[in-house]
N, C-alpha and C positions, 0 to 999 in steps of 0.2 A: 396115661400108663405110668405105673409105679416103676422104681427101679428095685434092684436086689435088696432085700431086706436081712439082716444079720443080726441075731438075737444073743443077749448075754444075760445069763440067769444068775443071780448070786445076791451079794450084799455090798451096800455102800456105808462106810463108816467116815462121819465128818466132825472133827473135833478141832476147837481152837486151843491155843496155849498162850499163858502170861507173858511169853516173850513177843507174842504178835505174830508168830508163825503159825499158819493154818494147814491142816493135813487133811487129806481125802483119800481114803483106801477103798480100792475097788477089789472085791474078792470073788472070782467067777468060776465056780465048779464045772458050769457047762456055758462053752462059748463056741464059736467056730474056729477058734485056736486051741481048742482044749482047756483044760483047766489052768488058769493062771490068776495071779493078783498084780495089781499095780498101785503106785502111790502116787498123787499129784500135791506137790507143796507150793504153797504161796506165803514167801516171806513178807516181813513187815513193811518193807520198801516197795512191795508189789512183784518183785521177780517171780516167775512161777517155772516151777522145775518139774519134770516128769522122772520118775523111776520107773524103770521097765524092765521086765526078764529078759527080753530078746529085741533084737532090731527090727524084726517083722512087726511085732507087737508095739513097739515104740513108735514105727512108722505108720500104722493104721491109728494108734492113739492120737498123734500129732496131728494127722490130717482131719480129726474130728473136733480136737480142742486146741488151744492157744497155748503155747509155752515159749519162755525164753532160752531154756535149756533142757537138755535131755541127757538123761544118764542110763546106760545099759547095765544093769547090776542085777544079783540073784534077788529074787523077791519071795519070801516066804509068808504065810499067813497059819498060825496055829491057834485053834479055838478049844478051849476046855471049859465047859460050863458057861459062865457068864464071863469069863475071861479070854480076851484075845491078844495075841502075840503076833506082832508086825515087825520083819525085820528085811530091811532094804537096802542094800548097800550101806550107806554111811548112817542110815535111820534106824532107830530100835524104838518102837512104841508098843505100850502095853496098855490096854483100856479094859474098863469092866462096866459092864451093862446092868441096867436095873429091870425092873419089871415093866411089862406092856402097859402103857397108857390107855385111856379110853379109845384114842384116835387109833392106836396100835392095835387093838381088839377089832376094831372096825375094819381096819385094813386087811387084816389076816384072813377075813370072810370075802375077799374079793377073789372070784374065779380066776383060773389062770388064763382062759382065752380073754376075759376082759383086760387083763395086765398086758396083753400082746397087741390091744386094738389101739390105733391112732385116734378113733373116735372117742373111746373112753379116756385117753390122755387128754384130749381137747375139753372133755366135759370137766375133768378133775382141775384143769390148769387155774381157772379163775378161782375156785374155793381154795386151791394150794396156796396162792399167791396172796390171799387175804389171810390165811391162818398162820402162814410160815413167809413172811417178807423176804423175796430174794428167791425163793425156791419156783421153779417153772417145770412143767410135765411134757412141754411139747415145744420144739423149737427148730431153728435152723443150726446145723453142726458142719462147720467146715464148708469148703467150695462145693456146693449142689447138693450136700448131705442134708437129710432131716432126720431128727431124734425124738423118741418118745420113751417116757418112764411110767411103767406101772408099778406102784408100791403095793406090796402084799403083806407088810409087818413093818413095826417100827418098836425099836426099845431105846431108852434113853442111855446116854453113856454117862456112867455117875463118877467115874473116876480114870485118870490116864496119866501116865508119865513117858516122856519121850526125851531122846537125846540123840541130836542131829549132828554130824561132824565132831563128835566128841563134846559137844556144849549141851548142857541140860536146857530144855525149852520152858522150864516151869510147870507149874500146876494147870489142870483143866481151865479153859475158859471158854466162853462162847466164841462161836465161828463168826466174827464181827471184826473188820467189814466182809461182806460177802465175798466168797472166792470168785475169780473172774477167768475161770478156763474155758467157759463155754457160755450159751445163752442164759443158764440159770446156776444158783449156788445150791449147796447142801443147806438143809436147817441151819438157822443161828443157834439154837439149842443143840449142843453135841449129841449126836445119835448114830444109832445102826440101824439101817433101813433095808429090809427085805425087797428086793426089786427085780423085774424084768425091764431090761434096755434093749431097745430096739433101734437099730441104725440102718436108714434107708439109702443106700448109695444114689449118688447123681447119675446122669444119662451117660456120662462120660467114662464111668467105672463098671458099666455093665459089659 
């Protein structure tokens, strides 16, 4: 018997910076919590920080992923063409995306029901790991939870600038080493992924 399944439909942007700080932005127009965005930050020394827009969302995300520190701050994402502006408390991130790659074109053809299926996520897990080391599409997430990702599009991030706590994080770099918030990382190459994420709650949460 499966637990309750919560579905989040939107985008994940993952970028590295020359400072060694890596940023993963979740932008979710459709979710059980309504529309929201959040940011996961991993510093060069490995400290993992969550920037979330409310305590309710912070508690849910922190029960799904691992963090050393949580900050509840206003989080906004503004998209205008190929430029995204992310403002989250002490963070200001501007990124620019490029044209879809061949893989991005293929992913855009994935039907929505497939993106929601754990069977499809399991089938995609091995090729995802081979093509993009560190990336996983299915795994355990927090005590008793299971999570899977169904990618439906991908664009490279070709430029980014970020300021955190008043410090310039430097130019765009690969997301390396992989982030360690959960069972898998965002791709090494900076990217914006159109994705449906499903979290299956544990039996104690039903």
